[in-house]
N, C-alpha and C positions, 0 to 999 in steps of 0.2 A: 457726762459722756458725749463727745462730739460725733458728728455724722459718721466721720472715717471710722472710729472706734465701734459704732454701731454695726457698720457694714463688715468690719472685719470680724467681729464677734459673732454676727448672724452666719457669716460664712463657715466660722470654725465649728459652730455647733450643728450646722448642716452636713457639714464632713463627718464630723465625729459620729452623728446618729446615724449616718447612710452606712458608713464602713463600720461602725460598731456594731450595729444589728446585723450586718453581714458576717463579721467575725462570730458573732454569737450563734448565728444560724448555721454556720459551717461547723462550728465546734460540736453543737448539740447532735447534728446527724452525723458529724464525723464519729463520734462517741458511739452512737447508736450503730453505726456500721460495724463496730467490732464484735457484735454478737451475731450468733447465728440462729436462724429460725429452722425449726424441724420441719420437713416437708412429709406430707402425708404419703404412705406407702399403699400403693393399689395394685391388688392382684388381678390378672386377666384385665388389663385395661382394653377398651375398645380401640381398634385401629383406625383413626379418621383418615380421610383422603385429603392429601396436602397438596396445594399448588405453590410451588418454590419458585416465586417470582423474582427474576433478577433482571432489571432494565440497566441497560448499558448505552452509552453515548460515546462513539469511537473508542471503544475499550479493546481494539482488536489484540493488543499485547497481552492481555490476560484472561479473556472471555473463554476460550476455547479450555484451557486449564482448569478454570473455574468449574465450567459445566462438567468437565470429566470427574472433578472431584466431589461435585454435588451428587453424582449418580452413586457414589460409593456409601451411601446412608445404611447403617444396619437397622432397616425399617423395611417391611414388605414392599417390594417393588411395584406391586400393583396399587400401592396405597399412597404414592406420591409421583408427581410429574414435575420434572424441572422445565421450567418455561423462560427461555432466554428471549427478553425484548430488545430488539437490535436496532439501534437508532444509528444511522450514518456509518454502519461497518462497511469495511472494504469487501468486495466480492469473493476474494479468496477466504476470509474468515467465515463467511456466509456458507460457503461450500463445505468448509471443515465442520461447521455446526450442523450441517445437514446430515453428515455420516453419523452423527451421535443419536442415541435413544431418547430425544428430548422434544419438546415442542418448541418450534421457533417462529416468533411473531415479529416481522419486520414493520417499523413504524417510520414515519417523517413528519415532522411539524415545522412550521415557520419559525415557532421559537420553542425549542425543546425543553420539556421539563419532565421530573420523575413522576409527578402526578398524572400528566398527560398519558405517559407511557403505560402506567399501571391501569389507569381506566380503560385505555384502548385494549389492553391484552385481556382484561376481564371481560369486556365485551365480546371479544372474539372466543374466549373460553367457554363462555356459558355458566352454568350453576351448578356443575357436578363435582362440586368439591366441599368439603368441611372446614378446612383452614387455609388461609393464605399465609405464607411465610415469605417475607421481604427481605432480600439481600442486596447488598451493592456488588458490582460487576468484579470487585476484587476480593470478595468474602469467601473463606472457605470455612465450612462447619465441621466441627469434630464429628465423628462417625455416629455417634448417638444422639446428635442435637436434636433431631425430629422425635424420637422416642421420649426424650425429657420434655420437649414442647408439648407433645401429644399428652403425657401423664399431668401436666398442668391444666390441659382442657378439660381431662377427665376429673379434676379436682373441682371444675366449676368455672374456672376463668376463661373469659372470652377475649382478652388481651395479654398477651406475654412478651416480656422483653428478655432476650437472651443477654448473657455476658459476652461483649464483644473486647477482644484482647488485640494485642499488637502482633502482627505478623513479622515485623520487621524493626530492629533497633540499630540500625547500620550507621546511622548519623547521630550527630548530637541533636539535632531538631526532630529526629525520629524517636529518640529517647524521650524528649521532653512531651512529645506528642502523646507518647503510650503513657506516661505518668500522669498526664492531664487526664487522659481517657479513664486510667484506673481510679484516679481522684474522684471524678464524676462518678463511676460505677459505686464507689463505696458511699459517697455522700447522698446522690440523687437517685440512686437505685436501692442498694442494699440498706443503708441507713433510714431512707424513708420507708421502705417496706417495714422495717424492724419496729418503726413508731407508728404503724398503721396507715400510713399514706400511700399513694399510687406511686409507682416506679416513673422515672422519666423515660420517654421514648429516646432513640438514639438515630433513628433514620434506616438502619438495617439490622439483621438478626432478631427481628420481631415478628410475632405472628398474631393473627386476628381470626375471629369467626368469619368464615368467607362471605356468607350473605351480608352480615353487618359489615364488613370491611368494604365491600362492593357498594352498597348503599351510601356509606358515608364519604368514601372517596369521590363519589360523583358530585360531591359539593365542595371538595377541596380544589381551590384553583391557584393554589400557591405557585409561583415561579421557584422562589428558594425556601428552604425551611419548611417543607411540606409536613414533616413530622411534627413540628410545632404547632401548626394549625391543626392537625389532626388530634394531636394531644389535648390541646385546649377544647376542641368539641368533644371528645370523650369525657374529660373531667367535667365539663359543664353539665353534660348527662348523668354524671355520678357513675360512670363506668370505672371499675376499679382496674388497674394495670398491675399485673402481677410481674415480679423479676426473678429469674432463675441465675443464681451466682454460679452454679457448677454446669450450666450449659453453654459452652464455648463456641464462639466463631471469630476467626481470625481477620483482621482487617489490617490493610496496608496503611502504614503512618507516613506522613510527608516528610520529606528527607531535606527539603531545600527551605530557606528563609522567604523566598518570593512566594512559593506555593502556600506555605504556612500563613503569610500575610493575607493572600488572597482568599484562603480558606476562612480566616477569622473575620474578615472583612464582610463576607457572605452571612456568617453566622450572626455577627453584631447587628448588621442591618435587619435581619429577620427578627431578632429579639425586640429592637425597638419598634418595628412595624407591629408585631403581634400585642406588645404592652399598650401601644396606643389605641388599638383596635378592642382589646379587652378588658382594660383596667376597670372602666365602670360597670360593665356586666359582672367582673369578678367581684366588686365591691358589693354590688345588688345581691348576688348569689350568697356571698358570705353573711351578709346581714339579715336577708329575708329567707334564705333556703338552708342555711348552716352549711354551705359548701365549702369548708376548709381546704379540701383538696384543688378545688378550682382556683381559689385565690391565692394558694401557696405557689401554683404554676405561674399565675399571672405576676406574682412578685418575682419570680426567677426570672422573667423577662427584663426587669430592670435592675436586678442584682449585679453587682460588678462581676465580670469574668474573673476566674481565679489568678490568672497571671497579673492583671491589672490590679486586683485587690491587694496581692501580696507586692507588688512593686510600689504602689501609692502608698500603702500602710507603712511600708519600710521607709521610704522618703519621709513621711510625716513623722514618723518614730526618730528618725535621725535629725531631722530638722529641730523638733521640740526639744531633743537631747541636747543639741548644740546650744540652742538658746538658753536652756537650764544651766548648762555648764559655762559658758562665755558671756552671755548678756542676760544675767538673771534679773536686772533691773528694768527690762523692757516692760511698758505697761499697758500697751495696747493689744497684748495677746490674752486672751481669756482662758482657752484650753490649756490643759496641763500636761507636762510630760508623763507624768504617773497614768493619765488616762489613755494616751496614745501608746504608752508601755502595756497596759492590759489589752488593747486591741491588737496590738503586734504580737503578743504572746499567744493570744487565743487563734490567730490565723496561722501562726507557725505551729502550734500543736495540732490544729485541724488538719493540716497538711500532713504531719508526722503520723497521725492516726490513720490516714488514708492511703498512704503510699505503701504499696506491698513490699515486704521484705526483700524480695528478689531484685528490686531496684536499689538496694542499699550497695552500690558497687562504684568501682572507679569510673566505669563509663558515666555513672550518672554525676559524679563529681565534676567530671569533664563537661557535661551537658550543662551542668548549672551556671558554668562560665558563659553560656549564650543567653541566660535568662534576661540580662539587661537588653540584648537585641530583641529578643522576643517581647519583651515589655515595650519597647520603643515601637516596635510594627504594630502592636496592637494598638498602643495608645494613638499613634498618628492614623490608623485606621478608622477611628472615631470621627476624625474630620473628612472622612471620604466615603461617607455611607450613602450620600444623596444618589438614588436611582439604582443602588446595588441589588435592591430586592426585586427590581422591575426586569432584570436581565438574567439569563442562565450563566452561571459562573462555573465550568467544568474543572474538576480536579483529575488530571491524567493520572493513570496507574501502570506500574510496571515499567515505566520509562526514567527510573531515577528521579522521580517527582521532585 
């Protein structure tokens, strides 16, 4: 075997192991997500005091309506405060917000971040709360969202993630974004909880014991992906994260390809940064403390994003299929068409298991046609990550993003 064949064979099996393990991982948790866990029924729960924290940066287009919606919860009004954290809002928006029965905290930073806004708000609010519930500036909770979160705390959990679903599916990219979120909900939240792992956090629609959150967030300095840093710290300390599949919060999905690319670039950058930061601690905690939850989250930081996984595995499946049919005598390839066929089937089945039935529509078929573009945007983003996690990248809402 010459040096060229050694290099090719090594590369082939690195790809096969990397994407093959990812395929098995998604398939296992995708299958697990098909089952439902029974939630404890609790009579006469204690009504905890909630701080509904809604940080927003230049979110003038949506924030007033979001604040009004947040006030309509079927939960005792004296047991929750809607807290709008206003960064760089227009004076007219501030005046409109002041007319509402909410707490308004204005903030300003040289470099704006969600973690800074949350820490500043909690410093001003004090400690008279039991639960911190974090929303994005475009999120709308279902009317009994807080009540359902409260029941989870009554069951003993101190960190709870709600089920974030799409507010809009008005473009093909919005449909893809909505499906992507539901796949992640199914695999990394519902499927993980069904197998005893912690749910993944998602950045909003999530609730924490207030004192614990305030203390933990004081040490979170992330510019982008603050929820990832928070999640890793929680799992390192063996804090279990619950997921409520029936507690819904509506979230605006990106509608344009350029916004999709910018958003994914931010997410990919955060993943690589936190993998580098937590890989060795993750291995240490797995071997010496048996902390599988923490190591599982570290693996997720380096696992291929779903769109990239589907795209690359499909290309390799087609490539090896073409070689098997048209050039079966090629000798320098070692991996087989059969191996990549198995990987491809596992990925496709994992997706089919994870996509809700409501998305099996003509709109989804139309959106599938944009998958190659989405794959290309994410793939090219891999080469533009330098410095992306060191600056704030804002996604505007309510403006046909």
